[in-house]
BASE-117722 format. One record per residue: x, y, z of N, C-alpha, C in turn; residue in three letters. Coordinates in pm, whole numbers, plus 32768, in hexadecimal, padded with zeros to 4 digits. Atoms other than C-alpha are relative to their C-alpha. Example, Ala and Ser with C-alpha at 12.3 -4.5 7.8 and 13.67 -1.06 7.14 Angstrom:
80597F89800084CE7E3E830C805A80788000ala 7FAE7F897FFA85577F9682CA7FB3806D8049ser 
END
This chain:
7F8A7FE47FB37CDA7B387B3A8067804B7FADunk 7F937FBC80437E017C147AEA80637F9A7FC8unk 7F99806280217EE47AE27ADD7FC97F758018unk 8027808A7FE67EB9796A7AC580327FD48089unk 7FC7801C7F7E7F9B794E7BF3802C8085803Dunk 7FDF7F827FBF7FC97A657CF1809780197FF6unk 7F717FE6801381187B0E7CA5804980158084unk 7FA87FEC7F8F82307B027DA18072805B7FD3unk 7F937FA3801E83317C187DAA80697FF1806Eunk 7F95800E7F9E84827BEC7E52806180747FF1unk 7F9B7F977FFD85717D017EB780767FCD8051unk 7F8B80297FB386BA7CFA7F717FDA7FC48088unk 8025802D7F7A860F7CD380C57F737FCB800Dunk 809080167FF1849F7C9E80797FC77F9C7F9Dunk 80538051805783A67BAC7FEB7F75803E8002unk 808A7FCF800E82637C477F6A7FB27F8A7FC7unk 8046807B802281727B247F5D7F6A80118012unk 809180007FEC80027ACE7F5D7FDF80038095unk 803480007F777F407B15809A7FB27F7F8017unk 804880797FDB7EAE79E981527FB0801C807Funk 804E7FEB7F877DA879CD826080527FE2807Dunk 7FA780187F8E7EBF794B8342804E807F8027unk 7FC07F7F7FE17F477AB283337FAB8056805Dunk 805C7FAD7FB17E1C7B3083FB803780278089unk 7FCC7FD57F7D7EC37B278555806D806C7FF5unk 7F977F9A80127FF27BEC84D67FC380847FD3unk 80447F88802F7F0E7CE284217FB980448076unk 80427FCA7F8A7E427D0C855E806580408060unk 7F9B7FCE7FA37F807D3F862A802180937FE5unk 7FDF7F7280147FD07E85857C7F8780587FE4unk 80787FAE80127E727EF985167FB7801A8084unk 803B7FE67F7C7E187EEB8688804A806F8049unk 7FAF7F957FC77F0F800886C67FD580877FC6unk 802F7F7B802C7E96817086B7806580467FA7unk 7F9D7FBC80527FE081E886247FFE7FD07F6Funk 8009803580887FA6810984F47F8380357FBAunk 807E7FD7803E7E3D817084B87FE980968005unk 80127F6F7FF37E7082E285037FE180427F7Aunk 80157FC580847E7F8335838F7FBE7F9D7FA0unk 803E806980527DC5820083117F6880158000unk 80917FEC80097C5B81FE829E7FB17F908044unk 804380677FAF7C0780E88395801480218093unk 7FEC7FEF7F717BCE80F5850A80667F9A8034unk 7FA5805F7FBF7CC7804A85F27FB47F7E801Aunk 804280837FF17C777ED685F57FF37FDB8094unk 801780307F797BE27E40872E7FFA7F688007unk 8004809380017BD27CD386BF80457FCC7F82unk 7FBF803E80737C8A7BE785D87F9C7FE97F8Funk 8068800F80677B3E7BBC8520800580747F9Cunk 7FF47F8D805A7B6E7D1B849280737FED7F9Dunk 7F90801E805A7CBB7CAB84007FD37F9A7F97unk 8036806280607C0E7B7D83617FA780457F99unk 805A7FB8805B7B087C6682CC804D80567F9Cunk 7FAE7FAF805A7C127D4E823D80457FA77F98unk 7FC2805E805E7CCA7C2681A27F9B7FCF7F99unk 8068802B805C7B847BAD810A7FDD806F7F9Dunk 801E7F8F80587B3A7D08807E806E80117F98unk 7F927FF5805F7C957D1C7FE27FFC7F8E7F9Bunk 80088073805A7C687BBE7F4F7F9080127F99unk 80717FE9805B7B147C177EBB8021806C7F9Aunk 7FD97F96805D7B9D7D587E2280637FCD7F98unk 7FA1803B805F7CB97C937D857FB57FA97F9Aunk 804C8057805A7BC77B937CF57FA980507F9Funk 80517FA980577AF87CB37C658058805E7FACunk 7FA17FAC804A7C327D507BC97FF980938029unk 80097F787FCC7C027E837CA5807F802B804Aunk 7F867FDF7FB67D477E6F7D6B80587F86800Cunk 7FA3806C7FE27E777DA07DBD8051802B8079unk 7FBD7FE07F827F107D947F18805F7F8F8022unk 7F9A80627FDC80537CE47F78801980028095unk 7FC8800A7F7A80C37C6880CA809380257FF6unk 7F717FE37FF782157CF6812980397FA7806Eunk 7FBC80567FA082F77BF781D28096800A7FE7unk 7F7080068012846A7BE4820E80247F787FC5unk 7FD9807B8045851A7ADF8139801D7F908064unk 7FDD80697FA085997A27826D7F877FCF8050unk 807C802B7FBD84347A1482FB7F8B80157FA0unk 80637FE78069835579F681C57F6E7FF2802Bunk 808A80117FD4821E798E82857FD480688066unk 80207F9C7F9982307AAE83807FE380887FC0unk 802C7F80803881677BDA8303802F80748056unk 7FD97F877FB681FA7D2C83637FBC807D7FC7unk 80477F90803D81287E0A827E7FC27FD37F7Dunk 8036801C808480717E1F81338013807B7FA7unk 7FFB7F92806180807EF17FF87FBE7FD07F80unk 803D8028807E7FD77EF77EA87FC180747FB5unk 80457FA080557F097FA67DA17F697FF1800Funk 809280007FFD7D9980087DB07FCF807A7FB1unk 803D7F93804C7CA880FE7D0E803880087F72unk 7FD38004808B7D11808E7BB37FA1804F7FA8unk 804C7FC0806B7C9D816A7A9680417FCF7F7Funk 7FC3804380747CEC808479737FFE805B7F86unk 800C7FA980767C6C817A786E805F80768006unk 7FA27F917FF07D58828378FC808D7FD28024unk 7F7C803A7FE77E7F8196793C803C80308084unk 7FCD7FD57F7E7E9C81F27AAB7FC87FA98070unk 802A80457F877E8281587C04803E80478077unk 7FD17FC57F837EB481BF7D6B804E7F97804Eunk 7FAF805A7FB07FBA81277E4D7FDB80148093unk 801E7FF97F717F7880D47FBA805C7FA1804Cunk 7FA1804E7FB18043803F80D67FEC801A8094unk 7FF47FEE7F70806C800E824A80657F9B8034unk 7F9280517FCB81787F7583277FF87FFB8098unk 7FF980107F6F819D7EED8487806380688037unk 7FA87F987FC9823680018563808D7FD08024unk 7F7980337FE1835A7F1D85C3805F80127F8Bunk 7FAD7FF7807983D47F4D845D8000808D7FC3unk 7FFD7F778030839A80C38434808F80347FFFunk 7F7E7FBD800F84C9818B83C280747F9D7FF4unk 7F978063801A858C8054835980197FF17F69unk 7FF1800B8090856B808481E17FAE7F907FC2unk 805080708033847D7F5C81C27F9880307F9Bunk 80697FD3805B835F80208126803C80417F84unk 7FBC7FC78075844B80E0804280237F917F9Funk 7FD98072805384CF7F947FC17F867FC07FBDunk 807A803E8037836F7F087F927FC480577F91unk 803D7FA7806382EA80397ED8805A800E7F85unk 7FA57FFC80738422804A7DFE7FF27F857FA8unk 801B8079805083CD7EE77D8E7F7680087FBEunk 80887FF78034825C7F387D5B7FF5805E7F89unk 800C7F9B806A828B80697C7C801F7FC67F77unk 7FE78037808683377FB97B587F9D7F917FDDunk 80648067801982427E987B7F7F81803F7FC6unk 80777FBB803081217F8B7B4F801080347F72unk 7FE97FCB808681BB802F7A1E800C7F907F99unk 7FE7806B806182227EE7797A7F8B7F9F7FF2unk 8066806B800681117DEC79D47F7180347FF3unk 80867FC6800D7FE27ED279E97FFB806D7F96unk 7FF77F99806780597FBF78DA7FCC80878031unk 802B7F807FC8801980E579C1805280727FC3unk 7FBE7F858029806B8242794B80198059807Bunk 7FFD7FA97F89803082E07AA27FE47FAC807Cunk 8015803D7F7D805382627C067FE680728062unk 80287F977FA27FA4832F7D1380037FCC808Eunk 800E80207F727F9E83377E8D7FBF80788043unk 803D7F987FAF7EC683FB7F7F80317FF0808Funk 7FDB80037F727F3F845780DB7FBC80738048unk 80257F8F7FAC7ECD852E81F98079805D7FFDunk 7F8C7FA580087FA8866781D380588002807Dunk 7FAF80017F86801B8642833C804A7F7C8015unk 7FBA80807FF5809B84DE8301808C800F7FC4unk 7F7A7FE080308208853F82E5804F7F857FD6unk 7FB9807B8025828783D782D87FD97FD37F73unk 802C8025808781B3838A81A3803480647F9Aunk 7FCB7F9A805B821B84D2810380927FE17FDEunk 7F72801C8013838A847D813580137F837FAAunk 7FF8807C804E8357831C80AC7FE180197F6Dunk 802A7FEA808A829E838E7F74806580557FB4unk 7F9B7FAC8042839C849D7F2680807FAF7FE6unk 7F868050800F84BA83A67F5B7FF77FA17F89unk 800F805E806F842982B37E5A7FD980457F7Eunk 80117FB7807C83ED83C77D5B7F79803E7FE5unk 80817FBE8015828384357D84800C8092802Bunk 7FFD7F737FDB824285A97D957F748031801Funk 807F7FC77FD6813186707E3B7FC480547F90unk 80497FAD8061802B87087D587FA0805F8045unk 80557FA37FB67F7087BD7E6A7FA47FBC8063unk 805A802F7F977E76879D7F827F7080147FD4unk 80907FFA801B7D08874E7F497FBB800E8087unk 803B7FE17F7E7C4E87EE80697F837FAD801Aunk 807380527FD57B54871381287FDB7F997F96unk 8014805D80707B7D860B80187FC97F79802Bunk 802D80827FCE7B3C84D680EF7FAC8014807Dunk 804C80047F847A3B848E81FB80297F818047unk 7FC980737FB77AE983AB82F67FEB80138095unk 800E80007F6F7A9D8356845C7FA980748030unk 80687F9E7FDF797184408464802F80927FF6unk 7FD87F7580197A29857683E7803D800A7F75unk 7FC27FE780817AA3861282A6809580198016unk 7F707FED7FF87C198606826A803680247F75unk 7FBE7FDB807D7CFC869C816380487F877FC6unk 7FB1806580447DA585BF8062806780437FA9unk 7F977FCB80577EF386157FCA801F7F947F99unk 7FE98060806A7F27856F7E7A809080097FCEunk 7F7A80108036807984F37E057FF67FAB7F82unk 80028052807980CA845F7CB2808C7FEB7FC9unk 7F88801C804E81D683C77BDB7FD17FD37F76unk 80208024808A81B983B87A60806C7FA37FCCunk 7FA2806180388259829D799F807480467FBBunk 7F967FBA804A831B839478C980648044805Dunk 7FA57FC07F9F83B3842F7A0480457F9B805Bunk 7FCB80667FA8840A82E47AA6808E7FD87FD9unk 7F7C803B80138572827E7ACF801B7FA98079unk 7FED805D7F9085C2814C7BA2806380378067unk 7FA87FD77F92865981977CF6806C7F968010unk 7F9280617FEF87AB80F87D29801F7FED8093unk 
END
């Protein structure tokens, strides 16, 4: 494991905590919406069982030191999942990892994900000793572009037909932030 005890991160409005199988109904609630999965590498969920399977996959990857995924909850409702975020695709020998996230549409454009990612970035640099944090988006995902730019990542270009998702090739735009270029957002 990365940690003896799963780390909790608290911000002004949010609690980033361990995911639990009791989060499956909330996870299903937003992964069953096409607007959430439009740019995600998973099909829209049709059953809560798919949410259980995703939680199990995230748990197994954490136990194998391959990724870490936090539940995003509001401080006043710590047990109510509204999204997730975390690191995956670690390249330990290259001191880098990729960041990923998603959020229930009821909370889009409220600053929730900005706040969560602003807490995750210093955690990655300090606790995982990362030199580089990366993110891949579909170039047409303007909301993700705006989020990544707001938290300090910059585009490095588009990789044409880089991913095969939902039975078609899609471009991937890569964003990054280097530790030496990082300055905490106030």
